[in-house]
Backbone as JSON Lines, residues from 0, in Angstrom:
{"i":0,"aa":"M","n":[-57.73,-66.54,-12.37],"ca":[-58.14,-66.16,-13.56],"c":[-58.78,-67.27,-14.42]}
{"i":1,"aa":"S","n":[-59.86,-66.89,-15.24],"ca":[-60.82,-67.6,-15.97],"c":[-59.82,-68.13,-16.95]}
{"i":2,"aa":"P","n":[-60.05,-69.57,-17.7],"ca":[-59.23,-69.96,-18.5],"c":[-59.42,-69.17,-19.81]}
{"i":3,"aa":"R","n":[-60.8,-68.41,-20.13],"ca":[-60.86,-67.39,-21.47],"c":[-60.18,-66.46,-21.32]}
{"i":4,"aa":"A","n":[-59.72,-65.64,-20.18],"ca":[-58.66,-64.88,-19.96],"c":[-57.4,-65.25,-19.76]}
{"i":5,"aa":"K","n":[-57.36,-66.06,-19.34],"ca":[-55.56,-66.75,-19.5],"c":[-55.4,-66.84,-20.82]}
{"i":6,"aa":"G","n":[-56.17,-67.58,-21.9],"ca":[-55.94,-67.81,-23.41],"c":[-55.75,-66.21,-23.78]}
{"i":7,"aa":"R","n":[-56.6,-65.26,-23.64],"ca":[-56.52,-63.77,-24.09],"c":[-55.0,-63.43,-23.55]}
{"i":8,"aa":"R","n":[-54.65,-63.63,-22.35],"ca":[-53.09,-63.26,-22.18],"c":[-52.18,-63.92,-23.02]}
{"i":9,"aa":"L","n":[-52.19,-65.14,-23.08],"ca":[-51.16,-66.02,-23.95],"c":[-51.25,-65.63,-25.15]}
{"i":10,"aa":"R","n":[-52.11,-65.19,-25.7],"ca":[-52.47,-64.93,-27.11],"c":[-51.84,-63.38,-27.16]}
{"i":11,"aa":"R","n":[-51.82,-62.47,-26.27],"ca":[-51.14,-61.14,-26.69],"c":[-49.88,-60.8,-27.26]}
{"i":12,"aa":"K","n":[-49.68,-60.17,-28.46],"ca":[-48.88,-60.09,-29.17],"c":[-47.77,-59.38,-28.56]}
{"i":13,"aa":"K","n":[-46.56,-60.03,-28.56],"ca":[-45.14,-59.71,-27.98],"c":[-44.57,-58.86,-29.07]}
{"i":14,"aa":"L","n":[-43.94,-58.14,-28.63],"ca":[-42.95,-56.91,-29.38],"c":[-41.47,-57.61,-29.61]}
{"i":15,"aa":"L","n":[-41.1,-57.45,-30.87],"ca":[-39.67,-57.73,-30.92],"c":[-38.93,-56.59,-31.49]}
{"i":16,"aa":"L","n":[-37.86,-56.47,-30.32],"ca":[-37.03,-55.3,-29.95],"c":[-35.51,-55.37,-30.76]}
{"i":17,"aa":"T","n":[-35.25,-54.64,-31.42],"ca":[-33.69,-54.85,-31.76],"c":[-32.78,-53.9,-30.7]}
{"i":18,"aa":"V","n":[-31.75,-54.61,-29.89],"ca":[-31.01,-54.41,-29.37],"c":[-30.13,-53.61,-29.88]}
{"i":19,"aa":"V","n":[-29.68,-52.12,-29.49],"ca":[-28.86,-51.37,-30.06],"c":[-27.88,-51.29,-28.99]}
{"i":20,"aa":"A","n":[-26.48,-51.2,-29.4],"ca":[-25.19,-50.72,-28.61],"c":[-25.09,-49.36,-28.53]}
{"i":21,"aa":"P","n":[-24.29,-48.64,-27.46],"ca":[-24.48,-46.96,-27.24],"c":[-23.47,-46.66,-28.43]}
{"i":22,"aa":"D","n":[-23.86,-45.57,-28.42],"ca":[-23.17,-44.85,-29.59],"c":[-21.75,-44.68,-29.54]}
{"i":23,"aa":"Y","n":[-20.82,-44.83,-28.17],"ca":[-19.5,-44.63,-27.92],"c":[-19.26,-46.27,-28.28]}
{"i":24,"aa":"L","n":[-20.07,-47.16,-28.73],"ca":[-19.63,-48.61,-29.21],"c":[-19.98,-48.66,-30.35]}
{"i":25,"aa":"G","n":[-20.38,-47.56,-31.09],"ca":[-20.68,-47.91,-32.54],"c":[-22.35,-47.86,-32.84]}
{"i":26,"aa":"S","n":[-22.9,-47.97,-32.02],"ca":[-24.72,-48.21,-32.16],"c":[-24.73,-49.35,-33.13]}
{"i":27,"aa":"I","n":[-24.04,-50.4,-33.12],"ca":[-24.21,-51.64,-33.65],"c":[-25.4,-52.38,-33.08]}
{"i":28,"aa":"E","n":[-26.34,-52.92,-33.8],"ca":[-27.53,-53.22,-34.01],"c":[-27.22,-55.09,-33.63]}
{"i":29,"aa":"L","n":[-27.7,-55.62,-32.24],"ca":[-27.64,-56.5,-31.96],"c":[-28.87,-57.66,-31.97]}
{"i":30,"aa":"L","n":[-28.73,-59.05,-31.32],"ca":[-29.9,-59.91,-31.33],"c":[-30.85,-59.29,-30.69]}
{"i":31,"aa":"P","n":[-32.32,-59.39,-31.44],"ca":[-33.26,-58.48,-30.85],"c":[-33.91,-59.3,-29.47]}
{"i":32,"aa":"I","n":[-34.97,-59.17,-28.93],"ca":[-35.36,-59.58,-27.71],"c":[-37.17,-59.38,-27.86]}
{"i":33,"aa":"L","n":[-37.98,-60.51,-27.24],"ca":[-38.91,-60.47,-27.27],"c":[-39.64,-59.42,-26.06]}
{"i":34,"aa":"A","n":[-40.89,-58.69,-26.1],"ca":[-41.12,-58.14,-24.71],"c":[-42.84,-57.73,-24.92]}
{"i":35,"aa":"S","n":[-43.11,-57.83,-23.64],"ca":[-44.78,-57.7,-23.59],"c":[-45.2,-56.26,-24.02]}
{"i":36,"aa":"N","n":[-44.24,-55.3,-23.57],"ca":[-44.75,-53.98,-24.11],"c":[-43.21,-53.15,-23.7]}
{"i":37,"aa":"P","n":[-43.22,-51.98,-24.27],"ca":[-41.73,-51.51,-24.36],"c":[-41.21,-51.04,-22.98]}
{"i":38,"aa":"E","n":[-42.19,-50.84,-21.87],"ca":[-41.86,-50.38,-20.45],"c":[-41.04,-51.69,-19.61]}
{"i":39,"aa":"S","n":[-41.48,-52.67,-20.14],"ca":[-41.3,-53.8,-19.44],"c":[-39.68,-54.43,-19.58]}
{"i":40,"aa":"V","n":[-39.05,-53.89,-20.76],"ca":[-37.53,-53.98,-20.84],"c":[-36.76,-52.96,-20.28]}
{"i":41,"aa":"I","n":[-37.15,-51.71,-19.66],"ca":[-36.23,-50.68,-19.43],"c":[-35.42,-51.05,-18.23]}
{"i":42,"aa":"R","n":[-34.41,-50.82,-17.96],"ca":[-33.59,-51.39,-16.94],"c":[-32.99,-52.97,-16.89]}
{"i":43,"aa":"R","n":[-33.53,-53.57,-17.98],"ca":[-33.13,-54.88,-18.5],"c":[-31.63,-55.0,-18.58]}
{"i":44,"aa":"T","n":[-30.86,-55.97,-18.38],"ca":[-29.47,-56.44,-18.87],"c":[-29.48,-57.17,-19.68]}
{"i":45,"aa":"Y","n":[-28.8,-56.63,-20.85],"ca":[-28.78,-57.49,-22.06],"c":[-27.09,-57.96,-22.03]}
{"i":46,"aa":"D","n":[-27.17,-59.16,-22.45],"ca":[-25.62,-59.56,-22.12],"c":[-24.97,-59.99,-23.46]}
{"i":47,"aa":"C","n":[-23.81,-59.97,-23.93],"ca":[-23.59,-60.58,-25.57],"c":[-21.94,-60.71,-25.58]}
{"i":48,"aa":"L","n":[-21.22,-60.92,-26.28],"ca":[-19.79,-61.08,-26.17],"c":[-19.29,-59.64,-26.89]}
{"i":49,"aa":"L","n":[-18.22,-59.26,-26.45],"ca":[-17.62,-58.04,-27.09],"c":[-17.37,-58.27,-28.67]}
{"i":50,"aa":"Y","n":[-17.15,-59.74,-28.82],"ca":[-17.19,-60.0,-30.22],"c":[-18.09,-59.57,-31.22]}
{"i":51,"aa":"D","n":[-19.36,-59.79,-30.72],"ca":[-20.43,-59.73,-31.24],"c":[-20.75,-57.97,-31.87]}
{"i":52,"aa":"I","n":[-20.09,-57.24,-31.25],"ca":[-20.04,-55.88,-31.64],"c":[-18.91,-55.64,-32.66]}
{"i":53,"aa":"T","n":[-17.75,-56.14,-32.07],"ca":[-16.34,-55.66,-32.86],"c":[-15.77,-56.55,-34.19]}
{"i":54,"aa":"E","n":[-16.38,-57.97,-34.03],"ca":[-16.09,-59.29,-34.73],"c":[-14.36,-59.38,-34.85]}
{"i":55,"aa":"D","n":[-13.81,-59.01,-33.5],"ca":[-12.51,-59.47,-33.2],"c":[-12.2,-60.54,-32.4]}
{"i":56,"aa":"V","n":[-11.95,-61.73,-32.88],"ca":[-11.67,-62.98,-32.25],"c":[-10.92,-62.76,-30.67]}
{"i":57,"aa":"Q","n":[-10.12,-61.94,-30.76],"ca":[-9.81,-61.73,-29.21],"c":[-10.84,-61.1,-28.21]}
{"i":58,"aa":"H","n":[-11.94,-60.85,-28.74],"ca":[-12.79,-60.24,-27.88],"c":[-13.69,-61.42,-27.58]}
{"i":59,"aa":"Q","n":[-13.53,-62.81,-28.0],"ca":[-14.39,-63.82,-27.72],"c":[-14.35,-63.91,-26.41]}
{"i":60,"aa":"T","n":[-13.53,-63.49,-25.57],"ca":[-13.36,-64.13,-24.12],"c":[-13.81,-62.79,-23.03]}
{"i":61,"aa":"I","n":[-14.32,-61.88,-23.48],"ca":[-14.99,-60.73,-22.76],"c":[-16.32,-60.88,-23.12]}
{"i":62,"aa":"K","n":[-17.39,-60.97,-21.93],"ca":[-18.9,-60.92,-21.88],"c":[-19.33,-59.45,-21.68]}
{"i":63,"aa":"L","n":[-19.85,-58.94,-22.46],"ca":[-20.25,-57.38,-22.5],"c":[-21.75,-57.19,-21.63]}
{"i":64,"aa":"L","n":[-21.95,-56.47,-20.56],"ca":[-23.16,-56.14,-20.14],"c":[-23.79,-54.72,-20.69]}
{"i":65,"aa":"L","n":[-24.93,-54.84,-20.93],"ca":[-25.69,-53.56,-21.53],"c":[-26.59,-53.61,-20.93]}
{"i":66,"aa":"R","n":[-27.39,-52.37,-20.38],"ca":[-28.38,-51.96,-19.72],"c":[-29.48,-51.42,-20.64]}
{"i":67,"aa":"I","n":[-30.45,-51.8,-20.75],"ca":[-31.31,-51.02,-21.76],"c":[-32.34,-50.03,-21.06]}
{"i":68,"aa":"V","n":[-32.19,-48.76,-21.35],"ca":[-32.85,-47.54,-21.1],"c":[-33.72,-46.73,-21.79]}
{"i":69,"aa":"D","n":[-33.99,-47.2,-23.12],"ca":[-35.1,-46.65,-23.86],"c":[-35.55,-47.33,-24.52]}
{"i":70,"aa":"V","n":[-36.59,-47.28,-25.57],"ca":[-37.46,-47.88,-26.63],"c":[-37.87,-46.85,-27.19]}
{"i":71,"aa":"Q","n":[-37.15,-46.86,-28.72],"ca":[-37.71,-45.84,-29.77],"c":[-38.04,-47.01,-31.04]}
{"i":72,"aa":"D","n":[-39.46,-46.7,-31.29],"ca":[-39.93,-47.34,-32.53],"c":[-39.62,-48.96,-31.91]}
{"i":73,"aa":"D","n":[-38.99,-49.54,-32.64],"ca":[-38.85,-50.91,-32.66],"c":[-37.08,-51.41,-32.01]}
{"i":74,"aa":"K","n":[-36.93,-50.37,-31.51],"ca":[-35.35,-50.46,-31.1],"c":[-35.15,-50.21,-29.33]}
{"i":75,"aa":"A","n":[-34.22,-51.21,-29.16],"ca":[-34.07,-50.99,-27.56],"c":[-32.43,-50.18,-27.47]}
{"i":76,"aa":"L","n":[-32.75,-49.26,-27.01],"ca":[-31.35,-48.59,-26.46],"c":[-30.7,-48.62,-25.42]}
{"i":77,"aa":"T","n":[-29.56,-48.89,-25.13],"ca":[-28.87,-49.28,-24.21],"c":[-27.32,-48.17,-23.84]}
{"i":78,"aa":"I","n":[-27.02,-48.62,-22.43],"ca":[-25.71,-48.35,-22.19],"c":[-24.72,-49.47,-21.79]}
{"i":79,"aa":"Y","n":[-23.7,-48.93,-21.58],"ca":[-22.61,-49.88,-21.06],"c":[-22.89,-50.08,-19.69]}
{"i":80,"aa":"S","n":[-23.14,-51.44,-19.06],"ca":[-23.33,-51.47,-17.8],"c":[-21.94,-52.37,-16.96]}
{"i":81,"aa":"G","n":[-21.15,-52.84,-17.97],"ca":[-19.86,-53.33,-16.99],"c":[-19.61,-54.33,-18.23]}
{"i":82,"aa":"H","n":[-18.76,-55.47,-17.73],"ca":[-17.95,-56.38,-18.61],"c":[-17.3,-57.46,-17.62]}
{"i":83,"aa":"E","n":[-17.11,-58.59,-18.44],"ca":[-16.22,-59.47,-17.09],"c":[-15.59,-60.54,-18.29]}
{"i":84,"aa":"Y","n":[-14.57,-61.11,-17.56],"ca":[-13.84,-62.06,-18.66],"c":[-14.47,-63.56,-18.17]}
{"i":85,"aa":"L","n":[-15.01,-64.03,-19.38],"ca":[-15.4,-65.29,-19.46],"c":[-14.65,-66.43,-18.39]}
{"i":86,"aa":"R","n":[-15.38,-67.22,-17.4],"ca":[-14.88,-68.03,-16.26],"c":[-13.73,-68.79,-17.04]}
{"i":87,"aa":"E","n":[-13.82,-69.47,-18.01],"ca":[-13.1,-70.31,-18.58],"c":[-11.81,-69.7,-18.71]}
{"i":88,"aa":"Y","n":[-11.64,-68.32,-19.53],"ca":[-10.56,-67.86,-20.07],"c":[-9.82,-67.2,-18.73]}
{"i":89,"aa":"L","n":[-10.38,-66.87,-17.63],"ca":[-9.62,-66.69,-16.5],"c":[-9.14,-67.58,-15.59]}
{"i":90,"aa":"R","n":[-9.73,-68.93,-15.65],"ca":[-9.08,-69.77,-15.06],"c":[-7.99,-70.23,-15.78]}
{"i":91,"aa":"S","n":[-7.87,-69.93,-17.24],"ca":[-6.77,-70.21,-17.97],"c":[-5.44,-69.5,-17.45]}
{"i":92,"aa":"L","n":[-5.85,-68.34,-17.16],"ca":[-4.88,-67.42,-16.86],"c":[-3.84,-67.76,-15.58]}
{"i":93,"aa":"I","n":[-4.55,-68.35,-14.58],"ca":[-3.96,-68.69,-13.62],"c":[-3.02,-69.98,-13.8]}
{"i":94,"aa":"I","n":[-1.77,-70.09,-13.5],"ca":[-0.88,-71.08,-13.6],"c":[-0.02,-71.34,-12.17]}
{"i":95,"aa":"R","n":[0.36,-72.62,-12.22],"ca":[0.85,-72.67,-10.93],"c":[2.62,-72.12,-10.83]}
{"i":96,"aa":"G","n":[2.64,-71.85,-9.76],"ca":[4.01,-71.31,-9.5],"c":[4.22,-69.99,-9.99]}
{"i":97,"aa":"T","n":[2.89,-69.27,-10.15],"ca":[2.92,-67.71,-10.71],"c":[1.93,-67.25,-9.42]}
{"i":98,"aa":"S","n":[1.85,-65.91,-9.53],"ca":[0.95,-64.99,-8.65],"c":[-0.34,-64.24,-9.21]}
{"i":99,"aa":"Y","n":[-1.48,-64.41,-8.58],"ca":[-1.93,-63.46,-9.17],"c":[-3.01,-62.41,-7.95]}
{"i":100,"aa":"V","n":[-2.44,-61.17,-8.78],"ca":[-2.9,-60.09,-7.46],"c":[-4.18,-59.41,-8.07]}
{"i":101,"aa":"D","n":[-5.19,-59.56,-7.21],"ca":[-6.66,-59.21,-7.38],"c":[-6.57,-57.73,-6.7]}
{"i":102,"aa":"I","n":[-7.23,-56.85,-7.48],"ca":[-7.17,-55.3,-7.41],"c":[-8.54,-55.02,-7.44]}
{"i":103,"aa":"I","n":[-9.02,-54.35,-6.5],"ca":[-10.51,-54.01,-6.73],"c":[-10.87,-52.4,-6.4]}
{"i":104,"aa":"K","n":[-11.34,-51.8,-7.2],"ca":[-11.3,-50.09,-7.01],"c":[-12.53,-49.74,-7.25]}
{"i":105,"aa":"D","n":[-13.22,-48.44,-6.59],"ca":[-14.37,-48.13,-6.95],"c":[-13.59,-46.52,-7.73]}
{"i":106,"aa":"V","n":[-14.13,-46.19,-8.67],"ca":[-13.8,-45.03,-9.8],"c":[-14.74,-44.21,-10.14]}
{"i":107,"aa":"E","n":[-14.59,-43.09,-10.34],"ca":[-15.63,-42.11,-11.13],"c":[-14.97,-41.4,-12.2]}
{"i":108,"aa":"T","n":[-15.78,-41.01,-13.15],"ca":[-15.46,-40.5,-14.5],"c":[-15.71,-39.0,-14.26]}
{"i":109,"aa":"K","n":[-14.96,-38.21,-15.01],"ca":[-14.83,-36.69,-14.67],"c":[-16.51,-36.3,-14.78]}
{"i":110,"aa":"D","n":[-17.33,-36.96,-15.87],"ca":[-18.64,-36.62,-15.68],"c":[-19.56,-37.35,-14.51]}
{"i":111,"aa":"G","n":[-19.02,-38.03,-13.8],"ca":[-19.82,-38.47,-12.26],"c":[-20.11,-39.92,-12.49]}
{"i":112,"aa":"V","n":[-19.51,-40.5,-13.49],"ca":[-20.32,-41.93,-13.75],"c":[-19.55,-43.02,-12.57]}
{"i":113,"aa":"K","n":[-19.93,-43.71,-12.03],"ca":[-19.16,-44.39,-10.96],"c":[-19.15,-45.92,-11.22]}
{"i":114,"aa":"Y","n":[-18.25,-46.33,-11.25],"ca":[-17.86,-47.84,-11.4],"c":[-17.15,-48.46,-10.25]}
{"i":115,"aa":"R","n":[-17.32,-50.26,-10.51],"ca":[-16.42,-50.82,-9.55],"c":[-15.5,-51.48,-10.61]}
{"i":116,"aa":"I","n":[-14.13,-51.3,-10.2],"ca":[-13.01,-51.93,-11.35],"c":[-12.26,-53.15,-10.65]}
{"i":117,"aa":"R","n":[-12.15,-54.27,-11.06],"ca":[-11.34,-55.5,-10.64],"c":[-10.62,-55.88,-11.93]}
{"i":118,"aa":"V","n":[-9.38,-55.41,-11.37],"ca":[-8.27,-55.87,-12.28],"c":[-7.13,-56.95,-11.52]}
{"i":119,"aa":"G","n":[-6.85,-57.64,-12.57],"ca":[-5.9,-58.96,-12.29],"c":[-4.67,-58.73,-13.0]}
{"i":120,"aa":"V","n":[-3.69,-58.78,-12.13],"ca":[-2.26,-58.74,-12.44],"c":[-1.58,-60.39,-12.29]}
{"i":121,"aa":"F","n":[-1.28,-60.98,-13.25],"ca":[-0.5,-62.05,-13.37],"c":[0.61,-62.01,-13.47]}
{"i":122,"aa":"T","n":[1.48,-62.68,-12.82],"ca":[2.87,-62.56,-12.98],"c":[3.54,-63.72,-13.62]}
{"i":123,"aa":"V","n":[5.07,-63.71,-14.01],"ca":[5.77,-64.69,-14.54],"c":[6.22,-65.76,-13.3]}
{"i":124,"aa":"K","n":[6.59,-65.09,-12.59],"ca":[6.91,-65.92,-11.09],"c":[6.02,-65.7,-9.88]}
{"i":125,"aa":"R","n":[6.3,-66.45,-8.89],"ca":[5.48,-66.16,-7.67],"c":[6.54,-65.0,-7.17]}
{"i":126,"aa":"I","n":[5.42,-63.94,-6.45],"ca":[6.24,-62.9,-5.61],"c":[5.52,-62.84,-4.24]}
{"i":127,"aa":"N","n":[6.66,-62.26,-3.74],"ca":[6.11,-62.33,-2.33],"c":[4.91,-61.2,-1.85]}
{"i":128,"aa":"T","n":[4.6,-60.48,-0.89],"ca":[3.32,-60.03,-0.21],"c":[3.83,-58.57,-0.4]}
{"i":129,"aa":"S","n":[5.06,-58.26,-0.15],"ca":[5.62,-56.62,-0.47],"c":[5.54,-56.52,-1.72]}
{"i":130,"aa":"R","n":[5.86,-57.31,-2.52],"ca":[5.47,-56.91,-4.09],"c":[4.21,-56.72,-4.54]}
{"i":131,"aa":"Q","n":[3.35,-57.66,-3.94],"ca":[2.0,-57.56,-4.36],"c":[1.32,-56.42,-3.67]}
{"i":132,"aa":"R","n":[1.9,-55.8,-2.71],"ca":[1.5,-54.49,-1.97],"c":[1.78,-53.14,-3.18]}
{"i":133,"aa":"A","n":[3.08,-53.53,-3.49],"ca":[3.48,-52.2,-4.21],"c":[2.83,-52.26,-5.72]}
{"i":134,"aa":"I","n":[2.29,-53.57,-6.23],"ca":[1.38,-53.42,-7.27],"c":[0.06,-53.07,-7.25]}
{"i":135,"aa":"R","n":[-0.37,-53.19,-5.71],"ca":[-1.83,-52.54,-5.52],"c":[-1.68,-51.0,-5.43]}
{"i":136,"aa":"K","n":[-0.81,-50.79,-4.89],"ca":[-0.42,-49.22,-4.92],"c":[-0.44,-48.51,-5.99]}
{"i":137,"aa":"I","n":[0.28,-49.11,-7.17],"ca":[0.59,-48.16,-8.18],"c":[-0.98,-48.37,-8.84]}
{"i":138,"aa":"A","n":[-1.48,-49.35,-9.0],"ca":[-2.96,-49.79,-9.51],"c":[-4.0,-48.95,-8.86]}
{"i":139,"aa":"F","n":[-4.1,-48.7,-7.72],"ca":[-4.83,-47.76,-6.98],"c":[-4.68,-46.02,-7.41]}
{"i":140,"aa":"E","n":[-3.47,-45.96,-7.31],"ca":[-3.05,-44.38,-7.86],"c":[-3.39,-44.21,-8.99]}
{"i":141,"aa":"F","n":[-3.09,-44.84,-9.97],"ca":[-2.93,-45.09,-11.37],"c":[-4.65,-44.91,-11.95]}
{"i":142,"aa":"L","n":[-5.58,-45.75,-11.61],"ca":[-6.83,-46.04,-11.66],"c":[-7.76,-44.48,-11.14]}
{"i":143,"aa":"E","n":[-7.14,-44.24,-9.72],"ca":[-7.84,-42.92,-9.28],"c":[-7.79,-41.96,-9.94]}
{"i":144,"aa":"K","n":[-6.24,-41.55,-10.61],"ca":[-5.89,-40.16,-11.35],"c":[-6.45,-40.36,-12.78]}
{"i":145,"aa":"R","n":[-6.55,-41.38,-13.34],"ca":[-6.73,-41.88,-15.03],"c":[-7.99,-41.81,-15.0]}
{"i":146,"aa":"V","n":[-8.88,-42.25,-14.22],"ca":[-10.16,-42.39,-14.7],"c":[-10.9,-41.23,-14.47]}
{"i":147,"aa":"K","n":[-10.42,-40.44,-13.78],"ca":[-11.0,-38.78,-13.43],"c":[-10.92,-37.93,-14.32]}
{"i":148,"aa":"E","n":[-10.09,-38.6,-15.1],"ca":[-9.7,-37.35,-16.72],"c":[-10.41,-37.92,-17.69]}
{"i":149,"aa":"L","n":[-11.34,-39.15,-17.5],"ca":[-11.94,-39.37,-18.86],"c":[-13.66,-39.25,-18.86]}
{"i":150,"aa":"D","n":[-13.89,-38.84,-19.86],"ca":[-15.6,-38.9,-19.91],"c":[-16.0,-40.18,-19.67]}
{"i":151,"aa":"N","n":[-17.37,-40.71,-19.62],"ca":[-17.93,-41.9,-19.46],"c":[-17.61,-42.78,-20.78]}
{"i":152,"aa":"G","n":[-17.64,-41.94,-22.27],"ca":[-17.67,-42.91,-23.42],"c":[-16.09,-43.36,-23.51]}
{"i":153,"aa":"T","n":[-15.2,-42.25,-23.31],"ca":[-14.03,-42.7,-23.49],"c":[-13.37,-43.9,-22.43]}
{"i":154,"aa":"F","n":[-13.84,-43.55,-21.26],"ca":[-13.58,-44.32,-20.07],"c":[-13.84,-45.77,-20.46]}
{"i":155,"aa":"V","n":[-15.33,-46.24,-21.13],"ca":[-15.78,-47.47,-21.38],"c":[-14.52,-47.91,-22.57]}
{"i":156,"aa":"K","n":[-14.61,-47.08,-23.71],"ca":[-13.49,-47.64,-24.71],"c":[-12.17,-47.99,-24.24]}
{"i":157,"aa":"E","n":[-11.42,-47.31,-23.18],"ca":[-10.13,-47.73,-22.83],"c":[-10.49,-48.7,-21.94]}
{"i":158,"aa":"A","n":[-11.44,-49.2,-21.2],"ca":[-11.89,-50.32,-20.4],"c":[-11.97,-51.46,-21.04]}
{"i":159,"aa":"L","n":[-12.41,-51.37,-22.6],"ca":[-12.82,-52.35,-23.25],"c":[-11.57,-52.97,-23.91]}
{"i":160,"aa":"F","n":[-11.06,-51.95,-24.58],"ca":[-10.27,-52.21,-25.46],"c":[-8.54,-52.23,-25.22]}
{"i":161,"aa":"G","n":[-8.32,-52.34,-24.01],"ca":[-7.2,-52.48,-23.51],"c":[-6.38,-51.12,-23.33]}
{"i":162,"aa":"K","n":[-6.63,-49.99,-23.48],"ca":[-5.95,-48.93,-23.16],"c":[-5.5,-48.73,-21.36]}
{"i":163,"aa":"L","n":[-6.61,-48.8,-20.59],"ca":[-6.37,-48.6,-19.31],"c":[-5.29,-49.92,-19.12]}
{"i":164,"aa":"S","n":[-5.6,-51.08,-19.33],"ca":[-4.66,-52.63,-18.88],"c":[-3.25,-52.16,-19.46]}
{"i":165,"aa":"S","n":[-3.18,-51.67,-20.52],"ca":[-1.95,-51.35,-20.92],"c":[-0.76,-50.34,-20.58]}
{"i":166,"aa":"D","n":[-1.7,-49.57,-20.05],"ca":[-1.2,-48.25,-19.33],"c":[-0.59,-48.8,-17.83]}
{"i":167,"aa":"L","n":[-1.31,-49.4,-17.36],"ca":[-1.15,-49.84,-16.03],"c":[-0.14,-51.06,-16.0]}
{"i":168,"aa":"Y","n":[-0.22,-52.02,-17.24],"ca":[1.0,-52.92,-17.43],"c":[2.26,-52.17,-17.3]}
{"i":169,"aa":"T","n":[2.67,-51.08,-17.96],"ca":[3.59,-50.55,-18.28],"c":[4.14,-50.2,-16.59]}
{"i":170,"aa":"R","n":[3.42,-49.3,-15.8],"ca":[3.97,-49.31,-14.58],"c":[3.98,-50.31,-13.74]}
{"i":171,"aa":"V","n":[3.34,-51.64,-13.74],"ca":[3.8,-52.39,-12.89],"c":[4.52,-53.34,-13.07]}
{"i":172,"aa":"K","n":[5.04,-53.47,-14.22],"ca":[6.14,-53.9,-14.78],"c":[7.4,-53.83,-14.34]}
{"i":173,"aa":"K","n":[7.44,-52.6,-13.73],"ca":[8.67,-52.41,-13.34],"c":[9.06,-52.95,-11.6]}
{"i":174,"aa":"I","n":[8.12,-53.62,-11.07],"ca":[8.1,-54.15,-9.83],"c":[8.54,-55.48,-10.11]}
{"i":175,"aa":"C","n":[8.1,-56.16,-11.21],"ca":[8.52,-57.6,-11.45],"c":[8.17,-58.13,-12.7]}
{"i":176,"aa":"P","n":[8.71,-58.85,-13.53],"ca":[7.96,-59.48,-14.69],"c":[6.16,-59.85,-14.58]}
{"i":177,"aa":"I","n":[5.65,-59.09,-15.55],"ca":[4.14,-59.18,-15.82],"c":[3.68,-60.18,-16.87]}
{"i":178,"aa":"R","n":[3.3,-61.02,-17.21],"ca":[2.55,-62.03,-17.87],"c":[1.42,-61.21,-18.72]}
{"i":179,"aa":"H","n":[0.33,-60.97,-17.64],"ca":[-0.85,-60.29,-17.92],"c":[-1.52,-59.18,-16.93]}
{"i":180,"aa":"V","n":[-1.92,-58.12,-17.57],"ca":[-2.73,-57.17,-16.91],"c":[-4.08,-56.9,-17.4]}
{"i":181,"aa":"G","n":[-5.3,-57.19,-16.84],"ca":[-6.67,-57.24,-17.35],"c":[-7.47,-56.73,-16.56]}
{"i":182,"aa":"L","n":[-8.64,-55.8,-16.79],"ca":[-9.93,-55.22,-16.26],"c":[-10.79,-56.73,-16.38]}
{"i":183,"aa":"V","n":[-10.48,-57.49,-15.1],"ca":[-11.42,-58.6,-15.37],"c":[-12.94,-58.67,-15.35]}
{"i":184,"aa":"K","n":[-13.13,-57.31,-14.57],"ca":[-14.55,-57.1,-14.15],"c":[-14.79,-55.84,-13.79]}
{"i":185,"aa":"V","n":[-15.65,-55.23,-14.78],"ca":[-16.1,-53.84,-14.13],"c":[-17.56,-53.89,-14.08]}
{"i":186,"aa":"K","n":[-18.15,-53.13,-13.27],"ca":[-19.48,-52.97,-12.82],"c":[-19.87,-51.59,-12.84]}
{"i":187,"aa":"L","n":[-20.96,-51.3,-13.41],"ca":[-21.61,-49.72,-13.22],"c":[-22.31,-49.77,-11.78]}
{"i":188,"aa":"L","n":[-22.19,-48.72,-10.85],"ca":[-22.8,-48.35,-9.83],"c":[-23.63,-47.17,-9.74]}
{"i":189,"aa":"S","n":[-23.58,-46.13,-10.74],"ca":[-24.48,-45.2,-11.18],"c":[-25.74,-45.85,-11.35]}
{"i":190,"aa":"D","n":[-26.76,-44.47,-11.59],"ca":[-28.05,-45.27,-11.89],"c":[-28.26,-45.23,-13.7]}
{"i":191,"aa":"P","n":[-28.65,-46.09,-14.5],"ca":[-28.31,-45.98,-15.82],"c":[-29.18,-45.04,-16.42]}
{"i":192,"aa":"L","n":[-30.49,-45.1,-15.92],"ca":[-31.11,-44.08,-16.45],"c":[-30.99,-42.56,-16.34]}
{"i":193,"aa":"E","n":[-30.45,-42.16,-14.88],"ca":[-29.67,-41.01,-15.02],"c":[-28.48,-40.74,-15.88]}
{"i":194,"aa":"I","n":[-27.63,-41.67,-15.99],"ca":[-26.85,-41.47,-17.14],"c":[-26.98,-41.16,-18.42]}
{"i":195,"aa":"Y","n":[-28.24,-41.74,-18.8],"ca":[-28.72,-41.75,-20.15],"c":[-29.65,-40.29,-20.61]}
{"i":196,"aa":"E","n":[-30.04,-39.78,-19.29],"ca":[-30.76,-38.48,-19.47],"c":[-29.7,-37.55,-19.54]}
{"i":197,"aa":"K","n":[-28.85,-37.52,-18.57],"ca":[-27.66,-36.51,-18.66],"c":[-27.02,-36.61,-20.26]}
{"i":198,"aa":"A","n":[-26.93,-37.6,-20.66],"ca":[-26.26,-38.05,-22.22],"c":[-27.0,-37.3,-23.32]}
{"i":199,"aa":"K","n":[-28.43,-37.41,-23.09],"ca":[-29.5,-36.89,-24.07],"c":[-29.71,-35.29,-23.79]}
{"i":200,"aa":"E","n":[-29.17,-34.74,-22.6],"ca":[-29.46,-33.11,-22.22],"c":[-28.21,-32.59,-23.04]}
{"i":201,"aa":"K","n":[-27.0,-33.43,-23.02],"ca":[-25.61,-32.86,-23.74],"c":[-25.97,-32.75,-25.18]}
{"i":202,"aa":"G","n":[-26.65,-33.58,-25.75],"ca":[-27.07,-33.89,-27.02],"c":[-26.0,-34.9,-27.67]}
């Protein structure tokens, strides 16, 4: 590439696009991004804290992942692509003399959106293998049944704002004293553009 062509490329005007959260998270406008053209940002992952949407200090420990699926005017529209506990927060939950039960389950909402959920169950005292198995069995059965009853938007809200964790806590605390139950990581498995197109068709 000649120096002149390289200079023109560097001087090419960048677009400033405001990232917008999905409607089921309030369509909140987030910090903007730079892009060379609208097409270049499609499928890009945008991460922020859940706090940036809710302004609730309790949500400063959750990293939210959004996927850009469309650009309209100067706005980059997104869908939920997952979330995870910040590493420091997850480490703070693991205490000597207690047990951490790690549960991974693939689920599907009633409108066909697939996710991989990682649940962390943190006990008050160390528990044996049989109790850990019992907790996993309850969690698998609950998540399989409950998520199938929810549409995608409702699932996202219940996953982010603690409803799924709270309902699961109520069930597993019958096995042993529990300190914390949380969806420590959720990952979208379905194609984000397909989800967006289907949502647009439904209006």
